[in-house]
C-alpha positions as CSV (number, residue, x, y, z in Angstrom):
1,M,105.1,52.1,10.8
2,L,106.0,55.2,12.9
3,H,102.3,55.7,13.7
4,F,102.0,52.2,15.0
5,Q,105.1,52.5,17.2
6,R,103.6,55.7,18.9
7,Y,100.4,53.8,19.5
8,A,102.3,50.9,21.1
9,D,104.2,53.3,23.3
10,T,101.0,54.9,24.4
11,I,99.5,51.6,25.4
12,T,102.5,50.6,27.4
13,T,102.8,53.8,29.3
14,T,99.1,53.7,30.2
15,Q,99.3,50.2,31.5
16,I,102.5,50.6,33.6
17,A,101.9,54.0,35.3
18,P,99.3,52.8,37.9
19,T,101.6,50.0,38.9
20,I,104.4,52.4,39.6
21,V,102.2,54.7,41.6
22,E,100.8,51.8,43.6
23,E,104.3,50.5,44.4
24,D,105.5,54.0,45.5
25,Q,102.5,54.3,47.9
26,L,103.3,51.0,49.5
27,A,107.0,51.9,49.8
28,L,106.0,55.2,51.4
29,E,103.7,53.5,54.0
30,Q,106.4,50.9,54.7
31,R,109.0,53.6,55.2
32,L,106.7,55.6,57.5
33,Y,105.9,52.5,59.5
34,E,109.6,51.6,59.9
35,E,110.4,55.2,60.9
36,S,107.6,55.1,63.5
37,L,109.1,52.0,65.0
38,K,112.5,53.6,65.1
39,V,111.1,56.7,66.8
40,L,109.3,54.8,69.6
41,D,111.7,53.4,72.0
42,E,111.7,52.4,75.7
43,G,112.0,55.4,78.0
44,Q,110.5,57.8,75.5
45,V,107.9,60.2,76.8
46,L,105.0,61.0,74.5
47,T,101.6,62.7,74.7
48,G,98.8,60.2,73.8
49,T,95.1,60.1,73.4
50,I,92.9,57.5,75.0
51,V,91.1,55.5,72.3
52,Q,89.7,52.7,74.4
53,K,89.0,52.1,78.1
54,D,88.8,48.5,79.5
55,K,88.4,47.0,82.9
56,D,91.9,47.4,84.1
57,S,93.8,49.2,81.3
58,L,93.6,51.9,78.7
59,L,94.5,51.8,75.0
60,V,96.4,54.9,74.1
61,D,97.2,56.3,70.7
62,V,100.7,57.7,70.9
63,G,101.0,58.7,67.2
64,G,102.8,57.2,64.3
65,K,100.0,54.7,63.9
66,S,101.0,53.2,67.2
67,E,98.8,52.3,70.1
68,G,100.0,51.2,73.5
69,V,98.5,49.5,76.6
70,L,98.4,51.6,79.8
71,P,97.5,49.5,82.8
72,F,95.7,51.3,85.6
73,K,98.5,50.3,88.0
74,E,100.8,52.5,85.9
75,L,98.7,55.6,86.7
76,S,100.1,58.0,89.3
77,L,98.2,59.0,92.5
78,A,97.3,62.3,90.8
79,V,95.2,60.5,88.2
80,D,91.9,58.8,89.0
81,A,91.1,56.0,86.5
82,K,87.4,56.4,87.1
83,T,87.4,60.0,85.7
84,L,89.3,59.1,82.5
85,R,87.3,59.1,79.3
86,V,88.0,58.2,75.6
87,G,89.5,61.3,74.0
88,D,91.4,62.4,77.1
89,T,95.1,63.1,76.6
90,L,97.9,61.8,78.9
91,E,101.6,62.2,79.0
92,V,103.0,58.6,79.0
93,M,106.4,56.8,78.9
94,V,107.1,53.9,76.7
95,H,107.8,51.5,79.6
96,R,108.4,48.3,77.6
97,I,108.1,47.0,74.0
98,D,107.3,43.4,73.6
99,E,110.0,41.8,71.5
100,L,107.6,39.2,70.0
101,D,104.7,41.2,68.7
102,G,105.9,44.8,69.3
103,T,103.2,45.7,71.8
104,L,103.8,49.0,73.6
105,F,103.3,49.0,77.3
106,L,102.9,52.5,78.7
107,S,103.2,54.2,82.1
108,E,101.8,57.5,83.1
109,R,103.3,57.5,86.6
110,R,106.8,56.9,85.2
111,A,106.4,59.8,82.8
112,R,105.2,62.0,85.6
113,A,108.0,60.9,87.8
114,L,110.6,61.7,85.1
115,K,109.1,65.1,84.5
116,T,108.9,65.7,88.2
117,W,112.5,64.8,88.7
118,E,113.5,67.4,86.2
119,Q,111.3,69.9,88.0
120,V,112.9,68.9,91.4
121,I,116.4,69.4,90.0
122,E,115.4,72.9,88.8
123,A,113.7,73.7,92.1
124,H,116.9,72.6,93.9
125,E,119.1,74.7,91.6
126,R,116.9,77.8,91.9
127,D,116.1,77.3,95.6
128,H,112.3,77.3,94.9
129,V,109.6,76.1,97.2
130,I,107.6,72.9,96.2
131,E,104.2,72.0,97.5
132,A,103.3,68.3,98.1
133,T,100.8,66.2,100.0
134,V,101.7,63.8,102.7
135,T,100.7,60.3,101.6
136,H,102.4,57.9,104.0
137,V,104.0,57.8,107.5
138,V,107.3,55.9,107.6
139,K,110.1,55.3,110.0
140,G,111.8,58.6,110.7
141,G,109.4,60.8,108.7
142,V,106.7,61.0,106.0
143,L,106.5,60.4,102.3
144,V,105.0,63.1,100.0
145,D,103.6,63.0,96.5
146,L,105.6,65.2,94.1
147,G,104.5,63.3,91.1
148,M,107.2,61.0,92.5
149,R,107.9,60.0,96.1
150,G,109.8,62.4,98.3
151,F,110.9,61.9,101.9
152,V,110.6,64.5,104.6
153,P,112.5,63.6,107.9
154,A,110.5,64.2,111.1
155,S,113.1,66.7,112.2
156,Q,112.5,68.7,109.0
157,I,108.8,69.1,109.2
158,R,108.5,72.0,111.7
159,R,110.7,74.2,113.8
160,Q,109.4,72.4,116.9
161,P,109.3,68.6,117.3
162,V,106.3,66.9,115.8
163,G,104.3,64.6,118.0
164,D,102.0,62.3,116.1
165,L,103.1,62.1,112.5
166,D,99.7,60.5,111.5
167,E,98.1,63.9,111.9
168,L,100.0,65.0,108.9
169,L,98.4,62.6,106.4
170,G,96.7,64.5,103.6
171,Q,98.2,67.8,104.6
172,R,100.0,70.0,102.1
173,L,103.6,70.9,103.0
174,R,105.7,73.7,101.6
175,L,109.2,72.2,100.9
176,K,112.7,72.8,99.7
177,V,115.0,70.1,98.3
178,I,117.9,69.5,100.7
179,D,119.4,66.3,99.2
180,L,119.2,64.5,95.8
181,D,120.3,61.0,94.8
182,H,120.6,61.2,91.0
183,K,121.3,57.5,90.6
184,R,118.2,56.3,92.5
185,H,116.0,59.3,91.8
186,R,115.5,59.9,95.5
187,V,114.8,63.3,97.0
188,V,114.9,64.5,100.6
189,L,112.9,67.7,101.4
190,S,112.5,70.1,104.3
191,Q,109.6,72.3,105.4
192,R,111.5,73.5,108.4
193,Q,114.0,75.3,106.2
194,V,111.1,77.1,104.5
195,L,109.6,78.1,107.8
196,E,113.0,79.3,109.2
197,E,113.7,81.4,106.1
198,E,110.3,83.0,106.3
199,L,110.8,83.7,110.0
200,Q,114.1,85.4,109.3
201,A,112.6,87.5,106.6
202,K,109.7,88.4,108.9
203,K,112.2,89.2,111.7
204,Q,114.2,91.5,109.5
205,E,111.1,93.3,108.4
206,L,110.0,93.7,112.0
207,L,113.4,94.9,113.2
208,G,113.1,97.8,110.7
209,T,109.9,99.0,112.5
210,L,110.8,98.8,116.1
211,E,111.5,101.9,118.1
212,V,112.1,102.7,121.8
213,G,108.9,103.8,123.5
214,Q,106.6,101.8,121.3
215,I,103.8,99.8,122.8
216,R,103.6,96.4,121.1
217,E,101.5,93.3,121.6
218,G,103.2,89.9,122.0
219,I,102.9,86.4,123.2
220,V,104.7,85.0,126.2
221,V,106.7,82.1,124.9
222,R,109.2,81.2,127.6
223,L,109.9,81.8,131.3
224,A,113.2,81.9,133.0
225,D,114.2,82.7,136.6
226,F,115.2,86.2,135.6
227,G,112.3,87.1,133.3
228,A,109.9,86.3,130.5
229,F,110.5,86.1,126.8
230,V,107.8,87.6,124.5
231,D,107.4,86.9,120.8
232,L,106.6,90.2,119.1
233,G,105.9,88.6,115.8
234,G,109.2,87.1,114.7
235,V,111.5,88.7,117.3
236,D,111.7,87.7,120.9
237,G,112.1,90.3,123.6
238,L,113.0,90.0,127.3
239,I,110.9,91.4,130.2
240,H,113.2,91.3,133.2
241,N,111.6,90.5,136.5
242,S,112.0,94.1,137.6
243,E,109.9,95.2,134.6
244,L,107.2,92.6,135.0
245,S,105.5,94.3,137.9
246,Y,105.7,97.3,140.2
247,A,105.6,94.8,143.0
248,R,108.6,92.8,143.9
249,I,108.4,89.2,142.5
250,K,110.6,86.2,142.8
251,H,109.6,84.5,139.6
252,P,107.9,85.7,136.4
253,S,105.2,82.9,136.8
254,E,103.7,85.2,139.6
255,V,102.7,87.6,136.8
256,V,102.4,85.8,133.5
257,K,102.3,82.3,132.0
258,I,103.3,80.9,128.6
259,G,100.7,81.7,126.0
260,D,99.5,85.0,127.6
261,A,99.0,87.9,125.2
262,V,100.6,91.0,126.7
263,Q,101.0,94.7,125.9
264,V,104.6,95.7,126.4
265,E,106.7,98.8,126.0
266,I,110.1,98.7,124.1
267,M,112.7,99.9,126.6
268,K,115.9,99.2,124.7
269,F,116.6,98.0,121.2
270,D,119.9,96.8,119.6
271,P,119.2,96.1,115.9
272,E,122.6,94.6,115.3
273,A,122.5,92.1,118.2
274,K,118.7,91.7,117.6
275,K,118.1,92.1,121.3
276,V,115.0,93.8,122.6
277,S,114.3,94.8,126.3
278,L,110.7,95.1,127.2
279,S,108.6,96.4,130.1
280,L,105.2,95.1,131.1
281,K,104.7,97.3,134.1
282,H,105.0,100.5,132.1
283,T,101.7,99.6,130.4
284,L,100.0,99.0,133.7
285,P,98.5,101.6,136.1
286,D,101.2,103.4,138.2
287,P,100.7,102.4,141.9
288,W,102.3,105.7,142.9
289,D,99.4,107.5,141.3
290,E,96.8,104.9,142.3
291,H,97.7,105.1,146.0
292,A,98.6,108.8,146.2
293,D,96.1,109.4,149.0
294,K,98.2,107.2,151.3
295,L,101.6,108.7,150.4
296,Y,102.1,111.6,152.9
297,E,104.3,112.1,155.9
298,T,103.1,110.9,159.3
299,N,100.7,108.4,157.6
300,R,100.7,105.1,159.5
301,L,100.4,101.9,157.4
302,T,100.8,98.2,157.6
303,A,103.7,97.1,155.4
304,Q,105.5,93.9,154.5
305,V,109.2,93.4,155.1
306,V,110.9,92.4,151.8
307,K,114.6,92.8,152.7
308,V,116.5,92.8,156.0
309,T,120.0,94.2,156.4
310,P,122.0,95.4,159.5
311,N,121.6,99.0,158.3
312,Y,118.1,99.2,157.0
313,L,114.9,97.3,156.3
314,L,113.1,97.5,153.0
315,V,109.3,97.3,153.3
316,E,106.5,97.3,150.7
317,L,103.8,99.7,151.7
318,V,101.4,98.7,148.8
319,P,102.3,96.5,145.8
320,G,104.9,98.4,143.9
321,I,105.8,101.0,146.4
322,L,108.7,100.5,148.8
323,A,110.0,102.4,151.8
324,M,113.3,102.2,153.6
325,V,113.4,102.0,157.4
326,P,117.0,103.2,158.3
327,S,118.9,101.9,161.4
328,G,117.7,103.8,164.4
329,E,114.1,103.6,163.2
330,F,113.7,99.9,164.1
331,D,114.7,97.8,167.1
332,A,118.0,96.2,166.1
333,S,117.4,93.5,168.7
334,T,114.2,92.4,167.0
335,Q,114.5,89.6,164.5
336,Y,112.7,90.7,161.3
337,A,112.1,88.3,158.3
338,A,111.0,88.8,154.7
339,G,107.3,88.5,154.5
340,Q,106.7,89.7,158.0
341,E,104.0,92.4,158.5
342,V,105.0,95.5,160.5
343,E,103.4,98.8,161.3
344,V,105.3,101.8,160.0
345,T,105.0,105.6,160.0
346,L,106.0,107.5,156.9
347,L,108.8,110.0,157.7
348,T,109.8,111.6,154.3
349,L,108.6,111.4,150.8
350,N,110.3,112.6,147.6
351,H,107.8,112.5,144.8
352,A,110.5,113.3,142.2
353,T,112.7,110.3,143.0
354,R,109.8,108.3,144.6
355,R,111.9,107.6,147.6
356,I,110.2,107.1,151.0
357,T,111.7,106.7,154.5
358,A,109.6,105.2,157.3
359,S,109.9,104.3,160.9
360,I,108.9,101.3,163.0
361,Q,110.0,103.0,166.2
362,H,107.8,106.0,165.7
363,V,104.7,103.8,165.6
364,A,105.1,103.3,169.3
365,D,106.4,106.9,169.9
366,V,103.4,108.7,168.4
367,P,101.1,109.8,171.3
368,E,97.6,108.3,171.4
369,E,95.9,111.6,170.7
370,Q,98.2,112.1,167.7
371,I,97.2,108.7,166.4
372,E,93.6,109.7,166.6
373,V,94.3,112.8,164.6
374,L,96.2,110.9,162.0
375,A,93.4,108.3,161.8
376,A,90.9,111.1,161.2
377,E,93.0,112.6,158.5
378,D,93.4,109.2,156.9
379,E,89.6,108.7,156.9
380,G,89.0,112.2,155.4
381,A,91.6,111.6,152.7
382,A,90.0,108.3,151.8
383,Q,86.5,109.9,151.6
384,A,87.9,112.7,149.4
C-alpha cells in the first residue's frame, strides 16, 4: 500500500511541475512588460537603435522590448536623415505615448534641446564660451543652432556695428550666455562680450611689455584735430600733431590716414591710466641732418612764413626746420601772412638747441659781391 502511494506521488509531481514552470515564465514576462511600460514615460530621454528606416520616419528600439516611431521632422538640424542607417544609435525623447495602442512617438531634436539646455545652464554658470552656427536672420539679430535655438542681438555680434546681417549666415560664432528664460527655454547670447574680454586680456598682456623708447608697429584707427590714434595690438596710443612730422601741420590727415601701418616710438607710458604717447617723426629721417649743408650762418634761403607776431616772425626754412626772425630784422610796416614766401639770411645757429635766427632785412643789406661769394659757397657745399 505504501509502495503504491509513493508511485502515485511520483506521477503527480511529474505531471504538475512543467505547468508550474510555464506559469512562472509567463508571470515573469508579464511583470517585465509591465515594468517596461512603467519606465517609459513622456519626457524621458533614452538611447535607441534604429531598426527600420521608412520614407518619412524611423523605427527605433529604445529597450524594454519597446520600439518607437521617430518622424524625420523630429530630427534636429545637426542630423541628416539621408545619412542615417539601420543599426545607428540616437538619443531620443519619448515625446508622446498613444493612449489607445501605446505607440511611442519619439523626438531626437527635443532630446538634443533638453541636453543642450542643461549645457547652456552650465556654460552660463561657469562663464564658458559656446560655439554655434548662424541659421536665420530675424528682426533685431540672428538665430544660432546650439542644439536648440539661441538669439544673438545685432548689438551683441561684434564690437563695431554690423552692416548686412545676411553675411553672417552659416558663420560660426563664439558666444557667452547673457540671459536665460527658464520657463520658455529661451537663451540670449553675445559674441561681443567674448571679443571684449579677449581684447582686455590682450591689452593687459601688451601693457606688460611696453617700454619708453621702444619702436612698435601699429595701425592708424582714428584721426582727431589734435592728433592720430594708433592701435598697437590691443592698446591705442596717441600721436600728437607735433610728433607726426618735423614739418608744421594743421591736421593729421596731412601725414597719415585711417588704416595706415606706421612705425612709432613710445614717448610716454602710464600703465595705470593705460595711456600711451607716441611719436612718428622720431622714426623718420631727421631733417636737421638731412639738410645740414644748408644750415650755416650767412646762408641765404627761401623760407615760408608760418607765424606772424609783432615781435618776431617764425619761418620754415625746409620742412621741419624753423627759424625766428626777430623784430628789427624785418620791416614792421610790411604785412606778412602765413604761407607767404620770403628771402632770409641765416644769422645764428645753435646745433645743440637747434635754434636759428634769421633776417629778412639783411637780404637787401648784403652787398652784391658778397651775395656772389655766398652763392659760390652754396654751390660748392652742394657739390660736396
